[in-house]
N, C-alpha and C positions, 0 to 999 in steps of 0.2 A: 539457784536455778539459772541455767544458761538460757539467754534470749537468743536463740539461733537466728531469728529474723534479723536482728541487728548485725550479726556476723555475716549474714548473707548479703547485706547492703554495702559491704566494703567494696569500693571500686576495683575493677579488674587490674588497673595499673598498680594497686597497692597490695596485690596478692603475691604469694611466694613465688609462683612461676614467673611472673612479670619482673619482680624485683631481683630474681636470680638470673636474669637473662644475660647480664654481663659479669665479668670476672670480679669487679669491685663489689657489685651488689650481692653476688654469691658469697663472697668472703664476709661481708657484713652480716648477712643472714646466718651463715654458719656460726659466727661468733655469738650473735644474739640468741639463737636457739640453743647453742651449747651452754651459754651462761644461764639461760632459763631452766634448762634441764638440771644443771649442776645445783642451782639454787633450790629447785623443787626436791631433789634427792637429799639435800642437806636437811630438809625438814621431815624426812621419813626415816623411821628407825628400821634399818635393814641389817641382817647379818651379812649378806653378800650383796653388794651394790655394784654399779657400773664403774669401770675404771675411766680415767680421763680419755684414753683412746677410744673406748667404747661409746662414751658420750659424744665425741666428735663424729664417730661413725654413725651413731643414731641420728644426730642432727643432719648429716649428709643424706641419709636414707629418707628422712622426713622431707627434705627439700626435693629429692628425686621423685618421691611419690606424691608431691603436692598437686601435680597437674591432673591426677586421677579424679579428684573431686574439687579442684580449684580452691585449695586451702589458703587461708590468710594467716598471717602471723598471730592474729587474735585467736584463731582456732587452736593453735598449739598452746598458747598461754592459758586459754580457758580450760583446755584438757589438763594441763599441768596443775592448774588450780583445783580441778576436780580430783586429780590423783592425790594431791596433798591432803585434801579434805576427806578422802576415803570414799568419794562418791563415784569413782571410776570403776571400782571393782575391788575384789579382795587381792591384797598383796600379802603373802605369808611371810617368808623370811628372806626372800631374794627377789631381785628385779634384774632381768636381763633383757636383751633386745627383743626376742620373740614374745616375752610376757608383756613388755611395753607396747608392742604393736597389736597384740591381742586386745589390750585395754583401749588403745587408741582407735581400733577398728569399731569398738562399741560406740565411742564418741562420734565417729564419722557416720555410722549408721543412723544414730539419733539425729544428727545434723541433716542427713539426706531425707529422712522422714519429715523433718520440720520444713525443709525446702519444698517437698512435694505438697505438703499441707498449705504452705504459703501460696504456691502457684494455684492450687485448687481454689483457695479463698479469693485470690485476685481474679481468677476466671469467673467465679460465681458472682462477684461484685460487678464485673463488667457486663455479664448477662443480665443482671438485675436492673441495669440502666435502661433496658428496653431498646426499642429501635433508635438508631442514631441518625436517621435521616432528618432533614430540616422539617419542622412542623409548619413553617410559614415562610413563603418566599418574599412577600412584600414587607419591607421594613417601614416603620412609621416615619412620617415626615421629619419629626424632631431629631431622630437618630441620624437621618441623612444630612440634615443641616449641620449638626454637630460634627459629623465626620468630615464634611467638606471644609468647615472652618478650621478644624485641626490640621487637615492636610495642607491648607493654604498657609497656616501659621508655620508649620514645619518646613515647607518649601522656602518661605521667606527667611527663616532662621538659618537653614543650610546654605542658602545663596549668600547671606551676609558673611558666614564663616569662610566660604570659598573665596570671597572677594578680599578678605583680610589676608 
């Protein structure tokens, strides 16, 4: 079972679009995705499989389409894992680029639904917190004394560091 929430937490700078922004990053991604596809296809019994050139073309198209729904490399790897495990859909005796993208689209749609559910849950949790205004404007005396003491201590500490 894919935990889409975890793949959605991948930072933006670690997503395919950001990593492929320069020539070196694009080359690295192309090699990594091509190798992952080649490895996955080696574990699937097919009468007609993709050629090396088709694998590179497929990897290139994945990188080009990654900005459509902000894919991460983890998404591609999870999909390939599902493909090998038979959970991505039926593959009869051949796999070509259109069949691959048809199966990949199913993964992407499931990911999109999970993202919408996560956003809904986050919004519902925020609403459940209730009003966010301060309930009490007057802080008790002990908190004020502690804050003043901490501020004084930090001022002394930073002034000593600046003198050194």
